[in-house]
N, C-alpha and C positions, 0 to 999 in steps of 0.2 A: 217767927221768921222763916222757918222751914215750910210752914203752910203757905206763906206768900210766894216763896220760890216755886213751890209745887204748882200753885195756881197759875203763876206766870208761865211755867213750862207747859202747862196744860193748854195755854192759849197760843203760845208761840209755835209750838210744834204743829198743830193743825193749820195755823196760819201759814207756816212755811210750806207745808204740804199743799195747801190750797194755792199759794202763790206759785209753787213749782208746777202744779197741775194747770194753773191758768197760763203760765209761761209756755208749757208744752202745747197747750191748746192754741195759743196765739201764734207760736212758731209753726205749728202744724197748719194753721190757716194761711200764714204767710208762705209757707212752702207749697201749699196747695195752689194758692194763687199764682205763685211763681211757676209751678208745673204747667198750669193751664196757659200762662203767658208764654212760656217757652214753646209749647205746642202750637199756639197761634202764630208766634213769630216764625217758627219753622215752616208752617204752611205759607205764610205770607212771603218769606224770603225765597222759598222754592218757586212760587209763581213769579216773583219779581226777577229772579235769576233767569228764568226761561225767557221772560219778556226782554231782559237786558241783552241776552245772547242774540235774539232775533232782531233787536234794534240795529245790529251791525249788518244790515242787509247789503246786498251787492249794489254799489252805487250806480254803475253804468247801466244796469238793467232797469233801475228805477228811473233814472234821468232820460234814457232813450225810449223805454217801452212802458214805463209806469208800473212795473212789476216788482213786488216785494218778494225777493228770493234770497235765502241765506246760502252763501257758498260753503257747502259741506266739505269741500276740499281745502278751504282756506288758502286759495291761490296756489296750491302745490299740485293740483291735477289728480289727486287721489282722495276719495272719500275718507274722512278721518273722524269717526265718532269719538275717539279718545281725545282728540284736540278739542272737540266741543265740550267734552266732560271736564277737561283741564281748565278751559276758559270759564266755565260755570263755577268750578271750585275756587278759582282765583277771585271771581266776583263775590262769592260768599265770604271768603276770607277778608276781603276789603270791607264788607258790611260788619264783620265781627271785630274789626280793629278799631274799637271805639276808645276814646280817651275819657277820663273822669270816672264817675261812679257807674258801674254796670252790674246790676244785680242779676242779670240773666246769665252772663258768662257761658255762652254756648259756642261750641265749635263744630265744624263740618268734618264728618268722617269719610265722605265720599259722595260723588254724583255719578249716576249711571243713566245712560240713554237707553231706555227700554224699547222704544219704537221711534221710527223716523219715516216721514213721507217725503218722497222726492218728486221733482217736477215731471220726470219721465215715467213715473209708476202708472200702473193700470192701463198700459198701452196708450199712454197719451191723454187719458181721461182726466188726470190731475192737472196737467197744463191747460187743457181745454176749459176746465172748471174755473181755474184762476184767471185765465184770459177773459172768460165770459164775465167774471165778477167785476172786472173793470168797466164793462159796458152796461151793466144792469141798470145803472141810474140814467143812462141815455136812451136805451132801447127797451121798451116794455114788451110784454108778451104779445099784445095786439100788433105792434109794429113788426115784431119778429115773424108773426104768422103771415103778415102781408108779404114779407121777403120770401118766406118759404113757399107761399102760394105761387109767386112768380117763378121761382126755381122749378117747381113741379110742373108748371104750365109749359116751360121750355122743354123739360124732360119728356113730357107726354107728347108734345108736338113733334119732338125729334125722333120719336120711336115709330118711324114709318114702316108700313107692312111691305113696301117695295124698296129694295136697296138700289140706289141709282148706279153704284159701282158695279153691281151684278148685272144690271141692265146693259151697261156698256160692254162688259165682257161677253154677255150672250149675243149681243148684236155683232161684235167683231168675229165671234165664232161662227155665227150664221153667214156673215159675208164671206169668210174664208172657206166654209164648206161649199157655198154656192159657186165660188170661183173655181174651186177644185173640180166640182161637178161639171162646170162649163168646159174646163180644159179637157176632162176625160171625154166629154161628148164630142168635142172638136176632134180629138185624136181618133175616136171611133168613126167619125164621118169621113175623115181623110183615108182611113184604112179601107173603108167600103168603096170609096171612089177608086182606089188603086186596084182593088180586086176586080172591079167591073171594067178595067181598062178604059174607062171613060175619060174624056178630056176634063181637066180640072175646071170647076166652075169659076167664073170671074170672082175676084176678091170683093167681099162686101165692105163698104166703107165703115170703118170702126168709129163709133160715136165716143168722143172723149168722155170719161166718167165725170159725173158731177162732183164737186168738192165735198169731201166727206167730213162732217163735223167731228166725227170720232178721231180722224187723223189730225184735225186742228187742235183738239184737246191734248192729243199725244205730244204734238210739237210744243204746246204751251207748257206742259209739265216738264219738259226738258230744260226749260229756262231756270227752274228752281222755284220752290214755293214762296220764298221771301221776295224774290225778284218780281213775282206776279202780284203780291199783296202789299208790299211795303209802299206807303204813299211817297210820291215824289218829294225829294228834299228831306225826308225823315231819316235821321241817322240811326244806326244800329249799334247797341251797346256791345263792346268787346270784353266785358268783365267776365272773369272766370273764378269759380270757387277755389279756395285753397286746397292743396292736396291733403289726403288723409281720409280715414273712414268717417262716414256720416253716422248719425244715430241709428238709422235702420240697418247699418252694416256692421256694427260693433257690439261687443258685450257691454251692456250698460250697468251702471251701479243701480242696485235695487234696494228700495226701502222695505220695511216690515210692518208698516202701519196696518192695523187690523181693519180699520174702517176703509172700505173701498169707495172710490169715486166713480160716478157714472155720468157720461156726457150724453144727454138726450138731445132732441132736435133743437131745443131752445138754446142750450149751451153751445151747440154746434154753430148755429146762426150767429150768435154773439161773438164766438171766437173768430169767425170769418170777418165780421164787421169790425172787430178790433184790429185784426191783422192788416186788412187792405190798405189803410192810409199809411201804415208804418213800414211796409216792405216794398211798395211800389209795383208798377206794372209797365207794359210797353207804352201806354198812352201817357201815364204820369210816373216816369221812372224815379227811383230813389237815388239821391245824390249821396255819394260817400259810402255806400254800403258795399259788402262783399259782392253782391249781385244787385243790379238795378231792377230787374224784373222779378220781384219776389213772388207774386202770385203765380206767375207762370212756372216758377220753380216748385211751388207747392203742388201744382197740377202734374208736372212732368218729371221733376226730380233729376234733371240733367245738371252737368257741372258748368255750364256756361249760359249766359243770357241768350245767345244766338240759338243754341240747341233747344232751350226751353221755349223760346218763341216759335221756332219751327214746329215743335210738337204741339203747342197750343193752337197755332194757326191750322195745322192739319185737322185737329178736332173740331175747330170752328167751321172749317170748310165743309167737313162732312155733315155737321149739324145743319148748316145753311143749305147744303146741296139737297139733303133729304126734304127740307121745308120747301125749297124751290121746285123740286121734282113733283112733290104732292100738289103744289099750286098748278103746275103745268097740266096735270091730269084733268083739271077742271076748266082750263082755258080753251075754248073750242077754236078760236082763231089760231092760236099757237099750235094746237093739235093738228090743224089743217096744214100749217106750214111744215111741220115735222113729217107728216104723211107724204106731202109732195116731195120733200127731200129724200125720204126713204124710197119712194117709187123710182126717183131718178137714179138712186144708187143700186137698188136691189130689184127693181121692177122687171128687169130682163129675165129673172128667174121665173116669173109668173106664179110664184108661190106666195099666197097671202100670209102664211105663217111666218115666212122669212121677212117679208115686208113689215109685218107687225113688230117683230123683234128689232129690226133695224130702226123703226120709228121710235120705239121706247129707248133704244140706245141714244138716238139723236136728242131726245127730250132730256135724258140724263146728262149728255154733254152740254146741252144748253143750260141746265140747272147748275152744272159745275162752273161754267164761265160766269154765270150770274152770281155765284157764291164768291168768286174772286173779287168782283166789284163790291159785294157786301162786306167782306172782311177788310178790304182796303178802306172802305168808308168807316168802319169801326176803328181801325188803327189810326185813322185821321181824326178821331174824336167825335165822329158823327153817330147817328142812330140808324138802326135798321129794324123795321117791323118784323115780328116773329112770323106773321102770315101776311104776304103781300097781296095787293090788288094790281090791276092792269096799269094804273097810273104810276105805281111805284116800281115797276119793272124797268131795268136799265139796259139790258143787253138785247141784241137782235140776232136772229139766226143767220142772217146774211154776212155778218162780219165777226163771227166768233173768234176767228184766228187773229183779227186785227187788234184785239185788246181794247176796244172802245165800246162804250155803251151808248145806246140810242136815247136813253133817258137822263134825267138829272138826279142827283142824290136828294133824298128827302130827310133832312136832319131834324125836322120839326117834330116828328113822331117816331115811336119805336123804342128799341132797347139799346143801351150803350154797350160798349166793349166790356166795361166792368160788370154789367148785369149778366152778359153772357158768361163771363168768367165765373160768376157765382154758381151757375148751374154746373160747370165743368169741375169746379172745386168741391162742391157738395157731393159729387159722385165719388170722391176719394174717401177712404176710411178715416175715422178720427185719428188713428195711429199714424197714417201717412201724413195727414195734414199737420198734426201736432209735432211730430218728430222733424219734419222738414222746416217747420217754422222755427223750431229750436235750433236747427242747423244754421239758419240765417243769423239768429241771435248769437250763437256761439262764435261764428266767424267774425262778426262785428266786435264781440266782446274781446276775443283773442287778439284783435288788431290794436286794442288799447294798451297803453303802457302799464305794466304791472299785472296784467290779466292774461298773459299769453298762454298760461296753462289751465285756465278755468274751463270747465266743461258743464254743459247744461244738464246732463243727467245726474250731476252731483249737487244740483241746487235743491236745498231743503225748503219745504213750504210748511212743515209741521213737525212737531216732536213731542214725545212723551218722556218725562224724566222722573227718576227716583233719587231723592237726596236723603242721606243719613246724617243725623246730628247727635252729638254727645254733650252732656252737661252734668256736672257734679251737683250734688245736693248742697244747698247753702245753709238751710236752717235745720232740716231733718232729712232723713233718708228713707222714711217709711212709705213714700209714694212710688218708689222705683220698682219697675217690673223686673228689672234684671238684678235685683238685689240692692241692699242698702248701700247708698254711696253714689249713685249716679242714674242718669236717664239716657235712654236711646230713642230717638224719634226717626221714623221712616215716613217721608212725605212724598207724594206724587203730584206732578203738575203737567198739564197738557197745553201746548200753545201752537196755534196755526194762524198764519196770515189771513186776515179777512174773516176770521171765524169768531 
């Protein structure tokens, strides 16, 4: 009997030990699987939380401009990363609040935003890149190169070696010097006659001076630049920007995203093409915006549509004036007309150098008047060729001051007002163009109910987060890095719109 009991004990004890070892092994496997499951869930939840936060994009900017931006100020007007962290913690807690059997049983210890990228970062390059991203499906590299080539052609043609404004100044100065010299000569002649006690010579009939085209231009300019160029019947927008500092004038919220954005020529062209139909111009004004002439605002940065249009028209007038002046240098018939007029005005001096200066001034005055007709045609929705020929010339020297052209507008060929604006806009820096575009968006955004305090420099486009999780061991504690009884997971995630 004792032998049987001893034999049974010799079997049961090893069996118990084996079963215990097997249980430990199985529990260890289960805990190991749970450990890796916890880590995988922590990674997945971190990514989902970042995506969920950015799913709450600013609705007005998406509906009106097609941009996905997250309001980092959450409608309060001040960038608040702690609010973003709180939102993500709340989202994670909702994920953990599960009913029924939950073997993972993990909780969130905290969420930290380690990096954030804002729309105004990198001197506007971030905004330019995201605006360009909207257009990449519509405009490829080849089409963008064609637009850039047209812009460069306008810039190159507009860089004349002779400045027509300087030519007019030099001509006026030469005429004034000649007049003073004639007056001095007349005084000396009278003094000599008195010294000789001779009878005064009979007065010579004074020939009335020829009409001076330079004086005509001076009178035209006194009317005001918009009075000269605004087409008949075209109304002028009276909109003004809201008071307050614009992005270029204030201290902006800054992100700390380590990866920097760069806006090359392609992104720059796409940004312009993206903005143009959304912000309007003098030919196709925007209805309901803070400003109706948005492109002109990007170019000039003034606080009213009228001021921006004036500044843009001045730039266009000068551009067209240079092009017209260069054309006149090669038109022999018009050169002869200008020489005849110069001889009538300054020929009495007998000085070829003065006559030549006056001739160039007359050509510059003629080019300026022609430019008035050009800009008026552009503002009327027509086209003006970059380089004209004789049949496309509209003004005549004989009636510069009358404000009437001798030719008719040629709208079938040439460049539109919008295409000329492309060249003027491309001359601005990325920072100027992007920040002014965000001004327009901010004004429109703040005009919407509930968004009065929103600011564009607080709009987040990307974020890098760190999330910490805690979990107790369920089966065994031997896999914990921080000691038996629990796990700690630190997971990172990065999210950016369009990336």
